[in-house]
Structure formats: C-alpha cells, structure tokens
N, C-alpha and C positions, 0 to 999 in steps of 0.2 A: 458416434463411434461406439461399438459394442464393448462392454466390459469384458476383459480377458478372463476374469474369474468366473464368468457365467458359463463357460464351457462351450460357447458357440464355435470357436475355432476348432476345438477338438472334435466336436460333433460333426462339423463340416468335413474334417479329414476322415472321420469314420464313414460318412456317406460316400466319399470318393473311393475309399477302400472297398466298400460293399459293392459299388458299381463295378469296380475292376473284378472282384471275385465272382460276382453274379454273371458277368459276361461269359464265363465258362460253364454256366448251367446248361443243361440240355435245352434245345430249342422247344421241346414240348412243354417246358416250364415257363415259356415267355409270358403267357397270360395267366400264370398261376403263381408259383413261388417266386420267380424273378420279380414280377411286378409287386407282389406283396412285401418282400423284404426291402425293396427300394422305397416303396411308399412309406413304410413304417420308419425307415432310416431317415428319409427326408423330413418327416414330421418332427423329428427331434430338434434339429437346429431351427426349423421354422417356428416351432412353439417357443423356443428359448428367445428368439428374436422378438416375437410378438409380445411375450411376457415382459421382456426387458423394457419395452416402450410403454407398458401400462403404468398408470400413475398410482393406483391404490394397491396396497399390500395384498388384499384378497385376490384381486385380478392377477397380479404378478404370480402369486403362488399357484393359482388355478392353472395358468398356462405352463408353468414349470412342472406341475404334477402331470399334465397331459404329456409333456416331453418325456417324463420318467416312464409313463405307461407305454409310450411309443418305443422307448429304448428297450423295455422288457419284451415287447412284441418282437422287436428286431432280434434280440438275443435268442428268442425261441426259434424264429425262422432260420437263423444261422445254425443253431443246434440241429434242427430238422434237416437242413441242407447237408450238414456233415454226416448225419446218420444215413441219409440217402446216397451218400458217396459223391455228392456234387462238389464238396470242398475237401481237398486232400492237403493237409497241412494245418497250421494253426488258424483258428477262427479270428476274424477281426475282433479286436479288443474293445469291448464296450465298458469295461471297468473304469477307465479314466474318466470318461464322460459321465458315468453314473456318480462317481465320487465327487467330481466338480459340481455337478448339478445339485447333489444333496447338500454340499457345503454352502453353495450359494443360497439355496432355499432356507437353510438354517439361519444364515445371516439376515435374510429378509424377514423371516418370522420373528427374530429376536430384536429387530431394529425398532427404533422409537417411532418412525414415521409410517 
C-alpha cells in the first residue's frame, strides 16, 4: 500500500481532473497539447509510485525529483492551455501535489536509512 503522505492519491486526482479538463480542448490539439499535458500529468503519480518502491535513498529521491519535473511541465501546459483559451475557469491545482511531494522528499533526505 502506498504511503498517503507521498502525494500519490492527490497526484492521481490531479490526473483525473486534467483528463476531464483536456476533453474540452479543440480536436486539433489531440496529438499536441492534449497528449502532452496528459502524458506529463500521468508521469507524476507513476514516478511517485516507482520511487516509493525503490529501496535506496538516492533512487527514491531521483524518482521523486522526476515527478517534480513532470509536475512543473504539467503546470506549464495548463498555463498555456488557459492562455490559448482552452480552459475557462480555474486551472487544476498542482500546488497540493507539489507541497506534499516536497515534504516527502525532505523527510526521505533527512532520514537515517
């Protein structure tokens, strides 16, 4: 079972929200922005899960850092989609996932094992 504090459940909810929002993107974006934002978003919980199962601290932190990078990529694609007029209303919130992931990484980095 995954640790709740790792942020995977929150990241999964973010992916679901991004899938719902991106359904409304123009069809011409299907193989461009729609695919890119979904791919980046899915990478976040996937890397958290993979890192969670790694045994060594450096491996765990590497996967969590990849998740952070994918989260920032997701943030940019959402910003772009809003500025292109594809999202009307609030953007999916990446802050909670970012905060939880950062906190979890700090705990791992400061742990004895």
